[in-house]
py3Dmol code that shows the C-alpha trace and the ligand (Angstrom):
import py3Dmol

protein = """\
ATOM      1  CA  UNK A   1     140.991 223.509  83.736  1.00  0.00           C
ATOM      2  CA  UNK A   2     143.242 221.063  81.894  1.00  0.00           C
ATOM      3  CA  UNK A   3     143.198 217.476  83.185  1.00  0.00           C
ATOM      4  CA  UNK A   4     146.313 216.570  85.192  1.00  0.00           C
ATOM      5  CA  UNK A   5     145.555 212.986  86.011  1.00  0.00           C
ATOM      6  CA  UNK A   6     143.444 210.146  84.671  1.00  0.00           C
ATOM      7  CA  UNK A   7     142.609 206.682  85.985  1.00  0.00           C
ATOM      8  CA  UNK A   8     141.651 203.872  83.607  1.00  0.00           C
ATOM      9  CA  UNK A   9     140.192 200.562  84.779  1.00  0.00           C
ATOM     10  CA  UNK A  10     140.938 197.490  82.660  1.00  0.00           C
ATOM     11  CA  UNK A  11     139.617 193.939  83.111  1.00  0.00           C
ATOM     12  CA  UNK A  12     141.331 190.555  82.937  1.00  0.00           C
ATOM     13  CA  UNK A  13     140.309 187.947  80.369  1.00  0.00           C
ATOM     14  CA  UNK A  14     139.730 184.238  80.149  1.00  0.00           C
ATOM     15  CA  UNK A  15     139.761 182.306  76.890  1.00  0.00           C
ATOM     16  CA  UNK A  16     136.663 180.204  76.275  1.00  0.00           C
ATOM     17  CA  UNK A  17     138.331 178.788  73.177  1.00  0.00           C
ATOM     18  CA  UNK A  18     142.001 178.927  72.301  1.00  0.00           C
ATOM     19  CA  UNK A  19     142.670 176.927  69.162  1.00  0.00           C
ATOM     20  CA  UNK A  20     146.238 177.064  67.928  1.00  0.00           C
ATOM     21  CA  UNK A  21     147.238 176.480  64.296  1.00  0.00           C
ATOM     22  CA  UNK A  22     150.660 175.396  63.075  1.00  0.00           C
ATOM     23  CA  UNK A  23     153.695 177.574  63.761  1.00  0.00           C
ATOM     24  CA  UNK A  24     154.081 180.131  60.971  1.00  0.00           C
ATOM     25  CA  UNK A  25     157.302 181.451  59.415  1.00  0.00           C
ATOM     26  CA  UNK A  26     157.210 184.520  61.713  1.00  0.00           C
ATOM     27  CA  UNK A  27     157.289 182.229  64.780  1.00  0.00           C
ATOM     28  CA  UNK A  28     153.668 183.007  65.664  1.00  0.00           C
ATOM     29  CA  UNK A  29     150.645 180.723  65.389  1.00  0.00           C
ATOM     30  CA  UNK A  30     147.312 181.484  63.771  1.00  0.00           C
ATOM     31  CA  UNK A  31     144.671 181.380  66.460  1.00  0.00           C
ATOM     32  CA  UNK A  32     140.983 181.290  67.035  1.00  0.00           C
ATOM     33  CA  UNK A  33     140.694 182.838  70.436  1.00  0.00           C
ATOM     34  CA  UNK A  34     137.317 183.473  72.048  1.00  0.00           C
ATOM     35  CA  UNK A  35     137.908 185.998  74.813  1.00  0.00           C
ATOM     36  CA  UNK A  36     135.638 186.963  77.676  1.00  0.00           C
ATOM     37  CA  UNK A  37     136.531 189.999  79.815  1.00  0.00           C
ATOM     38  CA  UNK A  38     135.976 189.276  83.520  1.00  0.00           C
ATOM     39  CA  UNK A  39     135.602 191.331  86.699  1.00  0.00           C
ATOM     40  CA  UNK A  40     139.181 191.383  87.979  1.00  0.00           C
ATOM     41  CA  UNK A  41     140.733 194.758  87.239  1.00  0.00           C
ATOM     42  CA  UNK A  42     143.975 196.703  87.095  1.00  0.00           C
ATOM     43  CA  UNK A  43     143.713 200.483  87.620  1.00  0.00           C
ATOM     44  CA  UNK A  44     146.182 202.608  85.687  1.00  0.00           C
ATOM     45  CA  UNK A  45     146.610 206.181  86.905  1.00  0.00           C
ATOM     46  CA  UNK A  46     148.628 208.544  84.717  1.00  0.00           C
ATOM     47  CA  UNK A  47     149.705 211.892  86.224  1.00  0.00           C
ATOM     48  CA  UNK A  48     151.277 214.674  84.211  1.00  0.00           C
ATOM     49  CA  UNK A  49     154.808 215.512  85.409  1.00  0.00           C
ATOM     50  CA  UNK A  50     157.033 218.564  85.093  1.00  0.00           C
ATOM     51  CA  UNK A  51     158.386 219.226  81.575  1.00  0.00           C
ATOM     52  CA  UNK A  52     161.574 217.174  81.145  1.00  0.00           C
ATOM     53  CA  UNK A  53     160.738 214.711  83.938  1.00  0.00           C
ATOM     54  CA  UNK A  54     160.299 211.837  81.474  1.00  0.00           C
ATOM     55  CA  UNK A  55     158.281 208.685  82.115  1.00  0.00           C
ATOM     56  CA  UNK A  56     158.280 206.884  85.457  1.00  0.00           C
ATOM     57  CA  UNK A  57     156.292 203.823  86.489  1.00  0.00           C
ATOM     58  CA  UNK A  58     155.357 202.375  89.860  1.00  0.00           C
ATOM     59  CA  UNK A  59     153.506 199.194  90.680  1.00  0.00           C
ATOM     60  CA  UNK A  60     151.177 198.680  93.630  1.00  0.00           C
ATOM     61  CA  UNK A  61     148.359 196.348  94.675  1.00  0.00           C
ATOM     62  CA  UNK A  62     148.196 192.677  95.571  1.00  0.00           C
ATOM     63  CA  UNK A  63     149.866 191.339  92.377  1.00  0.00           C
ATOM     64  CA  UNK A  64     153.236 193.042  91.958  1.00  0.00           C
ATOM     65  CA  UNK A  65     155.822 190.270  91.994  1.00  0.00           C
ATOM     66  CA  UNK A  66     158.001 190.256  88.873  1.00  0.00           C
ATOM     67  CA  UNK A  67     156.306 193.230  87.196  1.00  0.00           C
ATOM     68  CA  UNK A  68     158.986 195.487  85.664  1.00  0.00           C
ATOM     69  CA  UNK A  69     158.751 199.191  86.546  1.00  0.00           C
ATOM     70  CA  UNK A  70     160.923 200.187  83.567  1.00  0.00           C
ATOM     71  CA  UNK A  71     160.936 200.230  79.751  1.00  0.00           C
ATOM     72  CA  UNK A  72     160.071 196.505  79.716  1.00  0.00           C
ATOM     73  CA  UNK A  73     156.636 197.183  81.145  1.00  0.00           C
ATOM     74  CA  UNK A  74     154.044 196.996  78.350  1.00  0.00           C
ATOM     75  CA  UNK A  75     152.680 200.360  79.567  1.00  0.00           C
ATOM     76  CA  UNK A  76     156.069 201.916  78.702  1.00  0.00           C
ATOM     77  CA  UNK A  77     155.949 200.243  75.281  1.00  0.00           C
ATOM     78  CA  UNK A  78     152.537 201.798  74.721  1.00  0.00           C
ATOM     79  CA  UNK A  79     153.900 205.262  75.618  1.00  0.00           C
ATOM     80  CA  UNK A  80     156.906 204.789  73.376  1.00  0.00           C
ATOM     81  CA  UNK A  81     154.775 203.785  70.359  1.00  0.00           C
ATOM     82  CA  UNK A  82     152.297 206.650  70.876  1.00  0.00           C
ATOM     83  CA  UNK A  83     155.154 209.161  71.339  1.00  0.00           C
ATOM     84  CA  UNK A  84     156.645 208.153  67.975  1.00  0.00           C
ATOM     85  CA  UNK A  85     153.351 208.015  66.124  1.00  0.00           C
ATOM     86  CA  UNK A  86     152.016 211.352  67.452  1.00  0.00           C
ATOM     87  CA  UNK A  87     155.344 213.172  67.908  1.00  0.00           C
ATOM     88  CA  UNK A  88     154.543 213.558  71.581  1.00  0.00           C
ATOM     89  CA  UNK A  89     156.875 214.025  74.534  1.00  0.00           C
ATOM     90  CA  UNK A  90     155.405 212.292  77.546  1.00  0.00           C
ATOM     91  CA  UNK A  91     156.430 213.604  80.974  1.00  0.00           C
ATOM     92  CA  UNK A  92     154.284 211.574  83.299  1.00  0.00           C
ATOM     93  CA  UNK A  93     154.087 209.059  86.111  1.00  0.00           C
ATOM     94  CA  UNK A  94     152.119 205.855  85.584  1.00  0.00           C
ATOM     95  CA  UNK A  95     150.918 204.040  88.672  1.00  0.00           C
ATOM     96  CA  UNK A  96     149.686 200.533  87.969  1.00  0.00           C
ATOM     97  CA  UNK A  97     147.510 199.110  90.731  1.00  0.00           C
ATOM     98  CA  UNK A  98     147.455 195.426  89.976  1.00  0.00           C
ATOM     99  CA  UNK A  99     144.848 192.838  90.863  1.00  0.00           C
ATOM    100  CA  UNK A 100     145.205 190.743  87.705  1.00  0.00           C
ATOM    101  CA  UNK A 101     147.561 187.795  88.318  1.00  0.00           C
ATOM    102  CA  UNK A 102     151.038 188.295  86.864  1.00  0.00           C
ATOM    103  CA  UNK A 103     152.076 185.868  84.063  1.00  0.00           C
ATOM    104  CA  UNK A 104     148.831 184.027  84.777  1.00  0.00           C
ATOM    105  CA  UNK A 105     147.337 183.711  81.288  1.00  0.00           C
ATOM    106  CA  UNK A 106     144.822 186.464  82.049  1.00  0.00           C
ATOM    107  CA  UNK A 107     146.414 189.257  79.993  1.00  0.00           C
ATOM    108  CA  UNK A 108     147.484 191.408  82.951  1.00  0.00           C
ATOM    109  CA  UNK A 109     150.400 193.061  81.122  1.00  0.00           C
ATOM    110  CA  UNK A 110     148.250 193.552  78.032  1.00  0.00           C
ATOM    111  CA  UNK A 111     145.541 195.155  80.178  1.00  0.00           C
ATOM    112  CA  UNK A 112     148.057 197.699  81.484  1.00  0.00           C
ATOM    113  CA  UNK A 113     149.147 198.541  77.937  1.00  0.00           C
ATOM    114  CA  UNK A 114     145.523 198.994  76.827  1.00  0.00           C
ATOM    115  CA  UNK A 115     144.798 201.215  79.846  1.00  0.00           C
ATOM    116  CA  UNK A 116     147.854 203.311  79.064  1.00  0.00           C
ATOM    117  CA  UNK A 117     146.773 203.869  75.451  1.00  0.00           C
ATOM    118  CA  UNK A 118     143.375 205.106  76.607  1.00  0.00           C
ATOM    119  CA  UNK A 119     144.874 207.179  79.434  1.00  0.00           C
ATOM    120  CA  UNK A 120     147.524 208.907  77.314  1.00  0.00           C
ATOM    121  CA  UNK A 121     144.925 209.645  74.634  1.00  0.00           C
ATOM    122  CA  UNK A 122     142.710 211.278  77.271  1.00  0.00           C
ATOM    123  CA  UNK A 123     145.443 213.173  79.117  1.00  0.00           C
ATOM    124  CA  UNK A 124     147.022 214.639  75.970  1.00  0.00           C
ATOM    125  CA  UNK A 125     143.692 215.103  74.099  1.00  0.00           C
ATOM    126  CA  UNK A 126     144.994 213.134  71.135  1.00  0.00           C
ATOM    127  CA  UNK A 127     141.474 212.233  69.964  1.00  0.00           C
ATOM    128  CA  UNK A 128     142.683 208.880  68.669  1.00  0.00           C
ATOM    129  CA  UNK A 129     140.056 206.881  66.805  1.00  0.00           C
ATOM    130  CA  UNK A 130     139.213 203.361  67.931  1.00  0.00           C
ATOM    131  CA  UNK A 131     141.066 202.031  64.866  1.00  0.00           C
ATOM    132  CA  UNK A 132     144.195 204.041  65.728  1.00  0.00           C
ATOM    133  CA  UNK A 133     144.145 202.716  69.290  1.00  0.00           C
ATOM    134  CA  UNK A 134     143.745 199.147  68.051  1.00  0.00           C
ATOM    135  CA  UNK A 135     146.612 199.569  65.606  1.00  0.00           C
ATOM    136  CA  UNK A 136     148.957 200.661  68.411  1.00  0.00           C
ATOM    137  CA  UNK A 137     147.557 197.901  70.647  1.00  0.00           C
ATOM    138  CA  UNK A 138     148.258 195.101  68.182  1.00  0.00           C
ATOM    139  CA  UNK A 139     151.886 196.268  67.845  1.00  0.00           C
ATOM    140  CA  UNK A 140     152.327 195.707  71.598  1.00  0.00           C
ATOM    141  CA  UNK A 141     150.856 192.219  71.885  1.00  0.00           C
ATOM    142  CA  UNK A 142     148.212 189.868  70.565  1.00  0.00           C
ATOM    143  CA  UNK A 143     145.850 190.294  73.543  1.00  0.00           C
ATOM    144  CA  UNK A 144     146.062 194.093  73.841  1.00  0.00           C
ATOM    145  CA  UNK A 145     143.300 195.005  71.310  1.00  0.00           C
ATOM    146  CA  UNK A 146     140.800 192.840  73.203  1.00  0.00           C
ATOM    147  CA  UNK A 147     141.572 194.593  76.475  1.00  0.00           C
ATOM    148  CA  UNK A 148     140.392 197.825  74.823  1.00  0.00           C
ATOM    149  CA  UNK A 149     137.138 196.310  73.591  1.00  0.00           C
ATOM    150  CA  UNK A 150     136.201 193.886  76.401  1.00  0.00           C
ATOM    151  CA  UNK A 151     132.912 191.974  76.332  1.00  0.00           C
ATOM    152  CA  UNK A 152     133.102 188.714  74.409  1.00  0.00           C
ATOM    153  CA  UNK A 153     135.014 188.606  71.136  1.00  0.00           C
ATOM    154  CA  UNK A 154     136.609 186.262  68.640  1.00  0.00           C
ATOM    155  CA  UNK A 155     140.272 186.937  67.852  1.00  0.00           C
ATOM    156  CA  UNK A 156     141.802 185.522  64.688  1.00  0.00           C
ATOM    157  CA  UNK A 157     145.210 185.996  63.048  1.00  0.00           C
ATOM    158  CA  UNK A 158     147.591 186.302  65.985  1.00  0.00           C
ATOM    159  CA  UNK A 159     144.480 186.671  68.157  1.00  0.00           C
ATOM    160  CA  UNK A 160     144.403 190.426  67.560  1.00  0.00           C
ATOM    161  CA  UNK A 161     141.909 190.620  64.657  1.00  0.00           C
ATOM    162  CA  UNK A 162     138.681 191.020  66.594  1.00  0.00           C
ATOM    163  CA  UNK A 163     135.028 190.504  65.845  1.00  0.00           C
ATOM    164  CA  UNK A 164     132.401 190.796  68.559  1.00  0.00           C
ATOM    165  CA  UNK A 165     130.777 187.495  69.565  1.00  0.00           C
ATOM    166  CA  UNK A 166     127.067 187.356  70.261  1.00  0.00           C
ATOM    167  CA  UNK A 167     126.745 186.388  73.883  1.00  0.00           C
ATOM    168  CA  UNK A 168     123.844 186.515  76.316  1.00  0.00           C
ATOM    169  CA  UNK A 169     123.803 186.136  80.057  1.00  0.00           C
ATOM    170  CA  UNK A 170     126.380 186.457  82.802  1.00  0.00           C
ATOM    171  CA  UNK A 171     128.941 183.755  83.479  1.00  0.00           C
ATOM    172  CA  UNK A 172     130.391 183.075  86.927  1.00  0.00           C
ATOM    173  CA  UNK A 173     133.997 182.018  87.348  1.00  0.00           C
ATOM    174  CA  UNK A 174     136.274 180.696  90.047  1.00  0.00           C
ATOM    175  CA  UNK A 175     139.940 181.258  89.304  1.00  0.00           C
ATOM    176  CA  UNK A 176     142.629 179.076  90.827  1.00  0.00           C
ATOM    177  CA  UNK A 177     145.717 181.273  90.931  1.00  0.00           C
ATOM    178  CA  UNK A 178     149.308 180.175  91.109  1.00  0.00           C
ATOM    179  CA  UNK A 179     152.050 182.135  92.875  1.00  0.00           C
ATOM    180  CA  UNK A 180     154.503 181.324  90.060  1.00  0.00           C
ATOM    181  CA  UNK A 181     153.635 182.370  86.504  1.00  0.00           C
ATOM    182  CA  UNK A 182     154.325 180.613  83.190  1.00  0.00           C
ATOM    183  CA  UNK A 183     156.088 182.230  80.232  1.00  0.00           C
ATOM    184  CA  UNK A 184     153.776 182.490  77.196  1.00  0.00           C
ATOM    185  CA  UNK A 185     156.570 181.839  74.609  1.00  0.00           C
ATOM    186  CA  UNK A 186     157.669 178.791  76.648  1.00  0.00           C
ATOM    187  CA  UNK A 187     154.134 177.356  76.622  1.00  0.00           C
ATOM    188  CA  UNK A 188     153.777 177.855  72.856  1.00  0.00           C
ATOM    189  CA  UNK A 189     157.191 176.217  72.357  1.00  0.00           C
ATOM    190  CA  UNK A 190     156.114 173.262  74.513  1.00  0.00           C
ATOM    191  CA  UNK A 191     152.904 172.979  72.474  1.00  0.00           C
ATOM    192  CA  UNK A 192     155.020 172.774  69.276  1.00  0.00           C
ATOM    193  CA  UNK A 193     157.343 170.220  70.874  1.00  0.00           C
ATOM    194  CA  UNK A 194     154.461 167.986  72.001  1.00  0.00           C
ATOM    195  CA  UNK A 195     152.890 168.187  68.537  1.00  0.00           C
ATOM    196  CA  UNK A 196     156.164 167.089  66.911  1.00  0.00           C
ATOM    197  CA  UNK A 197     155.505 166.070  63.320  1.00  0.00           C
ATOM    198  CA  UNK A 198     151.702 165.894  63.720  1.00  0.00           C
ATOM    199  CA  UNK A 199     149.849 167.652  60.939  1.00  0.00           C
ATOM    200  CA  UNK A 200     147.972 170.625  62.454  1.00  0.00           C
ATOM    201  CA  UNK A 201     144.952 172.092  60.684  1.00  0.00           C
ATOM    202  CA  UNK A 202     144.022 175.778  60.645  1.00  0.00           C
ATOM    203  CA  UNK A 203     141.840 176.606  63.659  1.00  0.00           C
ATOM    204  CA  UNK A 204     138.090 177.149  63.297  1.00  0.00           C
ATOM    205  CA  UNK A 205     135.547 178.864  65.513  1.00  0.00           C
ATOM    206  CA  UNK A 206     133.813 176.313  67.782  1.00  0.00           C
ATOM    207  CA  UNK A 207     130.186 176.474  66.617  1.00  0.00           C
ATOM    208  CA  UNK A 208     128.874 174.657  69.709  1.00  0.00           C
ATOM    209  CA  UNK A 209     130.463 177.321  71.910  1.00  0.00           C
ATOM    210  CA  UNK A 210     128.955 180.116  69.810  1.00  0.00           C
ATOM    211  CA  UNK A 211     125.468 178.577  70.059  1.00  0.00           C
ATOM    212  CA  UNK A 212     125.805 178.128  73.814  1.00  0.00           C
ATOM    213  CA  UNK A 213     126.906 181.776  74.251  1.00  0.00           C
ATOM    214  CA  UNK A 214     123.992 182.961  72.142  1.00  0.00           C
ATOM    215  CA  UNK A 215     121.570 180.906  74.244  1.00  0.00           C
ATOM    216  CA  UNK A 216     122.985 181.999  77.649  1.00  0.00           C
ATOM    217  CA  UNK A 217     123.575 178.273  78.146  1.00  0.00           C
ATOM    218  CA  UNK A 218     126.236 178.112  80.871  1.00  0.00           C
ATOM    219  CA  UNK A 219     126.377 174.269  81.001  1.00  0.00           C
ATOM    220  CA  UNK A 220     126.764 174.299  77.194  1.00  0.00           C
ATOM    221  CA  UNK A 221     129.590 176.854  77.435  1.00  0.00           C
ATOM    222  CA  UNK A 222     131.201 174.776  80.202  1.00  0.00           C
ATOM    223  CA  UNK A 223     131.131 171.657  78.043  1.00  0.00           C
ATOM    224  CA  UNK A 224     132.542 173.516  75.012  1.00  0.00           C
ATOM    225  CA  UNK A 225     135.555 175.169  76.709  1.00  0.00           C
ATOM    226  CA  UNK A 226     138.711 174.233  74.786  1.00  0.00           C
ATOM    227  CA  UNK A 227     142.346 175.293  74.995  1.00  0.00           C
ATOM    228  CA  UNK A 228     145.056 173.805  72.786  1.00  0.00           C
ATOM    229  CA  UNK A 229     147.727 175.194  75.142  1.00  0.00           C
ATOM    230  CA  UNK A 230     146.354 173.272  78.126  1.00  0.00           C
ATOM    231  CA  UNK A 231     148.383 170.125  77.487  1.00  0.00           C
ATOM    232  CA  UNK A 232     151.562 172.179  77.145  1.00  0.00           C
ATOM    233  CA  UNK A 233     150.840 174.163  80.328  1.00  0.00           C
ATOM    234  CA  UNK A 234     150.211 170.875  82.220  1.00  0.00           C
ATOM    235  CA  UNK A 235     153.389 169.395  80.756  1.00  0.00           C
ATOM    236  CA  UNK A 236     155.442 172.331  82.094  1.00  0.00           C
ATOM    237  CA  UNK A 237     153.505 172.503  85.380  1.00  0.00           C
ATOM    238  CA  UNK A 238     152.028 169.042  86.186  1.00  0.00           C
ATOM    239  CA  UNK A 239     150.277 170.385  89.324  1.00  0.00           C
ATOM    240  CA  UNK A 240     147.755 172.134  87.040  1.00  0.00           C
ATOM    241  CA  UNK A 241     146.238 168.713  86.301  1.00  0.00           C
ATOM    242  CA  UNK A 242     145.470 168.224  90.025  1.00  0.00           C
ATOM    243  CA  UNK A 243     143.753 171.606  90.175  1.00  0.00           C
ATOM    244  CA  UNK A 244     141.606 170.774  87.118  1.00  0.00           C
ATOM    245  CA  UNK A 245     140.636 167.440  88.729  1.00  0.00           C
ATOM    246  CA  UNK A 246     139.568 169.015  92.047  1.00  0.00           C
ATOM    247  CA  UNK A 247     137.315 171.515  90.277  1.00  0.00           C
ATOM    248  CA  UNK A 248     135.680 168.869  88.143  1.00  0.00           C
ATOM    249  CA  UNK A 249     135.142 166.653  91.190  1.00  0.00           C
ATOM    250  CA  UNK A 250     133.280 169.510  92.901  1.00  0.00           C
ATOM    251  CA  UNK A 251     130.848 169.945  90.047  1.00  0.00           C
ATOM    252  CA  UNK A 252     132.164 172.887  88.010  1.00  0.00           C
ATOM    253  CA  UNK A 253     130.307 173.267  84.694  1.00  0.00           C
ATOM    254  CA  UNK A 254     133.650 173.435  82.943  1.00  0.00           C
ATOM    255  CA  UNK A 255     137.348 173.756  83.732  1.00  0.00           C
ATOM    256  CA  UNK A 256     140.068 175.214  81.555  1.00  0.00           C
ATOM    257  CA  UNK A 257     143.572 176.616  81.744  1.00  0.00           C
ATOM    258  CA  UNK A 258     143.290 180.322  80.929  1.00  0.00           C
ATOM    259  CA  UNK A 259     145.436 181.267  77.914  1.00  0.00           C
ATOM    260  CA  UNK A 260     148.963 179.987  78.468  1.00  0.00           C
ATOM    261  CA  UNK A 261     148.256 179.394  82.176  1.00  0.00           C
ATOM    262  CA  UNK A 262     148.924 178.627  84.917  1.00  0.00           C
ATOM    263  CA  UNK A 263     145.590 180.138  86.103  1.00  0.00           C
ATOM    264  CA  UNK A 264     142.784 177.575  85.940  1.00  0.00           C
ATOM    265  CA  UNK A 265     139.302 178.968  85.282  1.00  0.00           C
ATOM    266  CA  UNK A 266     136.217 177.075  86.468  1.00  0.00           C
ATOM    267  CA  UNK A 267     132.817 177.997  85.107  1.00  0.00           C
ATOM    268  CA  UNK A 268     130.123 177.619  87.779  1.00  0.00           C
ATOM    269  CA  UNK A 269     126.327 177.947  87.788  1.00  0.00           C
ATOM    270  CA  UNK A 270     126.128 180.969  90.087  1.00  0.00           C
ATOM    271  CA  UNK A 271     127.959 182.927  92.773  1.00  0.00           C
ATOM    272  CA  UNK A 272     126.924 180.564  95.581  1.00  0.00           C
ATOM    273  CA  UNK A 273     128.210 177.448  93.874  1.00  0.00           C
ATOM    274  CA  UNK A 274     131.337 179.479  93.110  1.00  0.00           C
ATOM    275  CA  UNK A 275     131.798 180.084  96.821  1.00  0.00           C
ATOM    276  CA  UNK A 276     131.426 176.341  97.546  1.00  0.00           C
ATOM    277  CA  UNK A 277     134.013 175.532  94.892  1.00  0.00           C
ATOM    278  CA  UNK A 278     136.370 178.251  96.152  1.00  0.00           C
ATOM    279  CA  UNK A 279     136.220 176.737  99.647  1.00  0.00           C
ATOM    280  CA  UNK A 280     136.796 173.212  98.268  1.00  0.00           C
ATOM    281  CA  UNK A 281     139.782 174.369  96.225  1.00  0.00           C
ATOM    282  CA  UNK A 282     141.320 176.230  99.140  1.00  0.00           C
ATOM    283  CA  UNK A 283     140.935 173.301 101.517  1.00  0.00           C
ATOM    284  CA  UNK A 284     142.273 170.821  98.919  1.00  0.00           C
ATOM    285  CA  UNK A 285     145.735 172.306  99.437  1.00  0.00           C
ATOM    286  CA  UNK A 286     146.562 172.136  95.693  1.00  0.00           C
ATOM    287  CA  UNK A 287     145.768 175.790  95.008  1.00  0.00           C
ATOM    288  CA  UNK A 288     147.742 178.900  96.041  1.00  0.00           C
ATOM    289  CA  UNK A 289     144.753 181.225  96.164  1.00  0.00           C
ATOM    290  CA  UNK A 290     141.341 181.604  94.563  1.00  0.00           C
ATOM    291  CA  UNK A 291     139.316 184.496  93.185  1.00  0.00           C
ATOM    292  CA  UNK A 292     135.716 184.792  92.025  1.00  0.00           C
ATOM    293  CA  UNK A 293     134.682 186.851  89.037  1.00  0.00           C
ATOM    294  CA  UNK A 294     131.929 187.247  86.474  1.00  0.00           C
ATOM    295  CA  UNK A 295     131.867 188.156  82.829  1.00  0.00           C
ATOM    296  CA  UNK A 296     131.484 189.587  80.341  1.00  0.00           C
ATOM    297  CA  UNK A 297     132.421 193.099  81.475  1.00  0.00           C
ATOM    298  CA  UNK A 298     133.400 196.205  79.464  1.00  0.00           C
ATOM    299  CA  UNK A 299     136.958 196.823  78.267  1.00  0.00           C
ATOM    300  CA  UNK A 300     139.291 199.649  79.337  1.00  0.00           C
ATOM    301  CA  UNK A 301     137.424 202.741  80.539  1.00  0.00           C
ATOM    302  CA  UNK A 302     138.248 206.039  82.192  1.00  0.00           C
ATOM    303  CA  UNK A 303     136.924 205.951  85.780  1.00  0.00           C
ATOM    304  CA  UNK A 304     138.375 209.163  87.252  1.00  0.00           C
ATOM    305  CA  UNK A 305     140.019 212.409  86.187  1.00  0.00           C
ATOM    306  CA  UNK A 306     141.531 215.261  88.082  1.00  0.00           C
TER     307      UNK A 306
END
"""
ligand_1 = """\
21
LIG
O 151.742 188.737 71.109
P 152.382 188.462 72.416
O 153.591 189.325 72.678
O 151.422 188.475 73.554
O 152.905 186.970 72.323
C 153.763 186.418 73.288
C 154.361 185.149 72.722
O 153.337 184.162 72.522
C 155.023 185.291 71.365
O 156.373 185.667 71.490
C 154.903 183.895 70.781
O 155.889 183.040 71.324
C 153.569 183.419 71.346
N 152.437 183.626 70.416
C 152.319 182.815 69.292
N 151.259 182.998 68.448
C 150.327 183.931 68.698
C 150.410 184.755 69.834
C 151.482 184.571 70.682
O 153.152 181.952 69.062
N 149.316 184.078 67.857
"""
view = py3Dmol.view(width=600, height=400)
view.addModel(protein, "pdb")
view.setStyle({"model": 0}, {"cartoon": {"style": "trace"}})
view.addModel(ligand_1, "xyz")
view.setStyle({"model": 1}, {"stick": {}})
view.zoomTo()
view.show()
C-alpha cells in the first residue's frame, strides 16, 4: 500500500564555536561554525491530500508563538524548491509539532525545513541523494544542511559547507530559554556595528575545541566554547549577560549564547548537576524557562509512516 503520511523527527542545535569573519559583498559572513545536534526535537508530519488541495501548514506543540503557517514558513520554502526541481505538485498538509524554541538561535525553523525535505522525499518516493537534499537545504538557509546530518559537524562558508567533526562522549546541556526571540539578521548587523572599522580576520577552526571533543573532555569543551555573536546578542538584549552570570556562578563547565541567541546554553558535567543548575536558574528569576538536553544526537529521521 502506498504511504499516505510520514513523520520526521528533527533535533535542535547549539553552536560550540561560532566564529564570524568580515561581512562579504553578498551581505553574508564567512563562518566557522561547530554544530552539535541536541535532544530537543520538532516532529514534522506530512499527510497526502486530495489532488488539487495544495499545501497547508499547521503548527502545534509548546513553541508556536510567531511561527508562520503560510508560505513564509521554511517548510513551505522547502516544498516550493523541491516542486520546482522535481516538477512535482504537492497536495499535502504539514503539521509541525514544535518543541524547539522559536527565534532562539537553535535552528528551529531550519529543522522544520530539513524535516520537510526528508518527508517529501519519502512520501513522493523521489529517491533524492544526500547531495541533492543538501543542495536544496543550503538554498533555504545556512543551518538547514546540518539539521539533515546531525551529530557534530564543522560548517564553513556561510556555515552550510559541512565536514563531520570527530567527537567522543555525550555532553549534557541546560538551556535558558527566552519568551521573546532575537532576529538573526539583526544580531549579525549589531555584530558589524560593534566591530566598526576593526580589521576582522578570516575565521579558523578552534583546535583546542577539536582536541577536547576528540578526548570526550567536557571541561575542555566548556572552556573552549566561543561565539562571536554573543557580544551583539547581549548588546541587543542586556538581560542575557545576567543569565550567563548565574550559570557560571552555579558551576557550569561553560556558558554560551546559542547561535544568534537569545537562548543561553550551559554545558554541565552530568544530568544531576544539570538539574541543580536548572533549579538555580529558575529560582534566580532571570530566566523565562529552562530545558535539559544532551548531544550529539542524529539529524532528521523518519520515525513513523502510515
Ligand atoms: O542563512 P540564513 O537565512 O539562516 O541567514 C539568516 C541571516 O543571518 C542572513 O540574512 C544574514 O543576515 C545572516 N547571516 C550572515 N552570514 C552567514 C549566515 C547568516 O550574515 N554566514
